[in-house]
C-alpha positions as CSV (number, residue, x, y, z in Angstrom):
1,X,163.7,85.0,146.1
2,X,166.0,82.5,147.7
3,X,169.6,83.4,148.1
4,X,172.6,81.0,148.5
5,X,176.4,81.6,148.7
6,X,178.8,79.3,147.1
7,X,182.6,79.1,146.5
8,X,184.0,78.2,143.1
9,X,186.0,75.0,143.9
10,X,187.4,74.7,140.4
11,X,186.8,75.4,136.7
12,X,186.9,72.2,134.7
13,X,188.2,72.0,131.1
14,X,185.0,70.4,129.9
15,X,182.9,73.5,130.3
16,X,181.7,72.8,133.8
17,X,182.4,74.5,137.1
18,X,182.4,72.8,140.6
19,X,180.6,74.9,143.2
20,X,180.9,74.2,147.0
21,X,178.2,75.1,149.5
22,X,178.9,76.2,153.0
23,X,178.2,72.7,154.3
24,X,180.9,71.3,151.9
25,X,178.5,69.7,149.4
26,X,179.6,70.2,145.8
27,X,177.8,70.2,142.5
28,X,178.5,71.1,138.9
29,X,177.0,73.9,136.8
30,X,177.8,75.0,133.3
31,X,180.7,77.5,133.2
32,X,178.6,79.6,130.8
33,X,176.3,80.5,133.8
34,X,179.1,82.3,135.6
35,X,180.4,85.8,135.1
36,X,183.4,85.9,132.7
37,X,185.8,87.0,135.4
38,X,184.9,84.1,137.7
39,X,188.0,82.1,139.0
40,X,188.7,79.4,141.6
41,X,188.1,80.6,145.1
42,X,185.6,83.4,144.2
43,X,182.5,83.7,146.3
44,X,179.2,83.6,144.3
45,X,175.8,84.6,145.3
46,X,173.0,82.7,143.5
47,X,169.4,84.0,143.7
48,X,166.5,82.0,142.4
49,X,163.4,84.0,141.3
50,X,160.3,82.0,140.6
51,X,157.3,83.7,139.2
52,X,154.5,81.4,138.0
53,X,155.9,79.0,135.4
54,X,159.0,81.1,134.9
55,X,162.3,80.8,136.8
56,X,165.4,83.0,136.7
57,X,168.8,82.4,138.3
58,X,170.8,85.5,139.1
59,X,174.6,84.9,139.6
60,X,176.9,87.6,141.1
61,X,180.5,87.6,142.3
62,X,180.9,88.5,145.9
63,X,184.1,90.5,145.5
64,X,184.2,91.9,149.1
65,X,183.5,88.4,150.6
66,X,186.1,86.8,148.3
67,X,188.7,89.4,149.5
68,X,187.8,88.9,153.1
69,X,188.1,85.1,152.9
70,X,191.4,85.3,151.0
71,X,192.8,87.6,153.7
72,X,191.6,85.3,156.5
73,X,193.2,82.3,154.7
74,X,196.5,84.1,154.3
75,X,196.4,85.2,158.0
76,X,195.8,81.5,159.0
77,X,198.7,80.4,156.7
78,X,201.1,83.0,158.1
79,X,200.2,82.0,161.7
80,X,201.3,78.3,161.1
81,X,204.6,77.3,162.7
82,X,207.5,77.5,160.3
83,X,209.8,74.5,159.8
84,X,213.6,74.6,159.7
85,X,215.2,76.6,156.9
86,X,217.9,75.4,154.6
87,X,218.7,71.9,153.3
88,X,217.4,68.8,155.1
89,X,219.4,65.6,155.1
90,X,217.5,62.3,155.1
């Protein structure tokens, strides 16, 4: 079985979902292939199982990995320097 991790980049209105690999490459899959609760930013694990002439694709949400990545992104955001508060005159 081969296993890959992807991030849901976005859910399109046309029934397709854009997935992004760790190397930044993106591709589209039918949204029906994903778990119902899948949303932008979720981590997915895809496992391909090939047995003779038959192939199966197992898709699972990586809830712990999604949570870890969101917390890391928030920490990076919070660590950015803050600009001046209040109104700015141009």
